C-alpha positions in Angstrom: 115.3 107.0 106.4 117.8 105.5 103.9 121.2 107.3 103.7 123.9 106.4 101.1 127.4 107.6 102.4 129.9 108.0 99.6 133.4 107.3 101.1 136.8 107.2 99.3 139.0 107.4 102.2 139.9 111.2 101.5 140.0 114.0 104.2 136.9 115.4 102.5 135.1 112.1 103.1 136.1 111.9 106.6 134.5 115.6 107.0 131.3 114.4 105.4 131.2 111.5 107.9 131.8 113.8 110.9 129.4 116.3 109.9 126.5 113.7 110.3 126.4 114.7 113.8 124.9 118.0 112.8 122.4 116.6 110.0 119.5 115.9 112.2 119.1 112.4 111.0 116.5 110.2 112.8 117.7 107.5 115.3 116.3 104.6 113.2 118.3 105.5 110.0 119.7 102.7 107.7 123.0 103.8 106.2 125.2 102.1 103.5 128.7 103.3 103.4 129.7 103.0 99.6 133.5 103.0 98.6 133.8 102.6 94.8 136.8 100.9 93.7 138.5 101.8 90.2 138.8 98.7 88.4 142.4 99.9 87.2 144.0 99.9 90.3 141.6 97.8 92.8 144.3 95.4 93.9 146.4 98.4 95.1 143.7 100.5 96.6 141.1 97.9 98.0 142.9 96.7 101.1 143.5 100.1 102.4 140.1 101.4 101.4 138.4 98.5 102.8 140.1 99.0 106.5 139.4 102.5 106.6 135.7 102.2 105.4 135.2 99.4 107.8 136.5 101.9 110.5 134.0 104.4 109.3 131.1 102.1 109.8 132.3 101.2 113.4 132.4 104.9 114.0 129.1 105.6 112.6 127.6 102.7 114.8 129.1 104.3 117.8 127.8 107.7 117.1 124.3 106.3 116.2 123.7 103.0 118.2 120.2 102.5 116.7 121.3 103.0 113.1 121.7 99.9 110.7 125.1 100.4 109.0 126.4 98.2 106.0 129.3 98.6 103.7 129.6 98.0 100.1 133.0 98.0 97.8 131.7 97.9 94.4 133.9 98.4 91.1 133.1 101.1 88.7 132.9 104.8 88.0 132.4 106.5 91.1 129.5 109.0 90.4 127.5 106.7 88.2 128.0 103.8 90.7 126.8 105.8 93.6 123.8 107.3 91.5 122.8 103.6 90.4 122.8 102.3 93.8 121.0 105.2 95.3 118.2 104.4 92.6 118.2 100.6 93.3 118.0 101.1 97.1 115.5 104.1 97.0 117.8 106.1 99.0 116.4 109.3 100.7 119.9 110.9 101.0 123.3 110.8 99.6 126.4 112.2 101.7 129.6 113.1 100.0 132.5 115.4 100.5 133.9 117.5 98.0 137.5 118.2 96.8 136.7 122.0 96.1 138.2 121.8 92.6 137.1 124.9 90.4 137.5 126.2 87.0 139.9 123.9 84.9 140.7 121.4 87.3 136.9 120.6 87.7 136.5 120.4 83.9 139.4 118.0 83.3 138.9 115.9 86.4 135.4 116.1 86.9 133.6 116.1 90.0 131.7 113.4 91.8 129.8 115.6 94.1 128.7 118.0 91.2 127.4 114.9 89.3 125.5 113.6 92.5 123.9 117.0 92.7 123.1 117.3 89.4 121.5 113.9 88.7 120.6 112.2 92.0 116.8 111.5 92.4 117.0 112.1 96.0 118.5 115.0 98.3 122.4 115.2 98.3 124.3 116.4 101.4 127.9 117.8 100.4 130.4 118.5 103.1 133.2 121.1 102.6 136.3 121.7 104.7 136.1 124.9 106.6 137.9 126.6 109.3 136.1 124.9 112.1 132.9 124.6 113.7 131.4 127.7 115.1 130.5 127.9 118.8 126.9 128.0 119.7 123.5 126.3 118.4 123.4 124.8 115.1 122.1 127.2 112.3 120.2 126.5 109.2 119.6 128.9 106.5 116.7 128.0 104.1 116.2 129.6 100.7 112.7 130.0 99.6 111.3 131.4 96.4 108.1 130.0 96.6 108.6 127.0 94.2 107.6 123.5 94.6 111.3 122.7 94.9 111.6 125.2 97.8 108.6 123.7 99.5 110.5 120.2 99.5 113.4 121.7 101.1 111.4 123.2 104.0 109.6 119.8 104.3 112.9 118.1 104.4 114.0 120.3 107.4 110.9 119.7 109.2 111.1 115.9 109.0 114.6 115.9 110.5 115.4 115.6 114.3 117.4 118.8 115.2 119.3 119.4 118.4 117.5 121.6 120.9 118.4 125.2 120.4 118.8 124.9 116.6 118.0 128.4 114.8 116.7 128.5 111.4 116.0 131.1 109.0 114.0 131.3 105.9 115.6 133.9 103.4 113.7 135.4 100.5 114.5 138.3 98.2 111.7 140.8 98.5 111.6 141.8 94.7 110.9 138.3 93.5 109.3 136.9 96.6 105.6 137.4 97.9 105.4 138.0 101.8 102.5 135.6 102.0 104.8 132.7 101.0 107.3 133.8 103.6 104.4 133.6 106.3 103.4 130.2 104.8 106.9 128.8 105.1 107.1 130.1 108.7 103.9 128.3 109.6 104.9 125.1 108.0 108.4 124.8 109.8 106.8 126.1 113.0 104.1 123.6 113.3 105.6 120.4 111.9 109.3 120.8 112.9 110.6 119.2 116.1 112.6 122.6 116.8 110.0 124.6 118.9 108.5 127.8 117.1 110.1 129.7 120.0 113.7 128.6 118.8 113.5 129.9 115.3 114.8 133.2 114.4 113.3 134.2 111.0 114.9 136.5 108.4 111.8 137.2 106.2 113.2 139.2 103.5 116.5 140.7 102.0 116.7 144.3 100.4 
C-alpha cells in the first residue's frame, strides 16, 4: 500500500501522523512524507520544516518497523503539489490534518484538506483535533447507501489490518436504503475483513 502523508509542521499534521496507529494500515506499507515549501519564504521555513519532517520519518519508522518511509520537500502550492505527487506515485491513500477553518476563513484562506478530498483520485484520511481518544476498542462507522462508492468504502475497510476487538457498524437510513443491501454489506465485511465477524456490532438501519 502506498501512503502519501502531507506534513506542514503544524499541530494538526502531528495529530494526523499520530492517528495512523489507528488506521489499520498493512505492515508492508510504503510511505512518503511530503512537506511542501512555499517558494516565497522557503529560505526562512525550509530548515525548520525539514528537521521536523525528518523527526516524523524517524517516528514513523519506529512505530512501523517494516514500512518504507521517505521524505520529500518540493516547492509549490500545497494542495496542487500534493495532488500531483499522489497521481505520479499512484498513491492509495493521502493523509492530512485539518486546521478546522469554517465559513469566511475557509473561503478566504482556502483549505488544503478540502481540496485533497475534492480532487484526489485516491482515498483521503483527514485527522481532526479532538478531546482525546476514547477508551476501549477502535470503532468504525461506515455509511452505506447502496451505491458503488459505498461498496468501495466497505472494500477499503475490509482490506485493512484492524486491531483485535475492533467494532464496526454499517449505517443506513431506512427510507432510502434496501434492507438487502445492508445484509450484503454485512456479508462482505464479515467474510473478507481481518476483524472476526463475531467482533462486529452492526447498526442496520436508523429511523
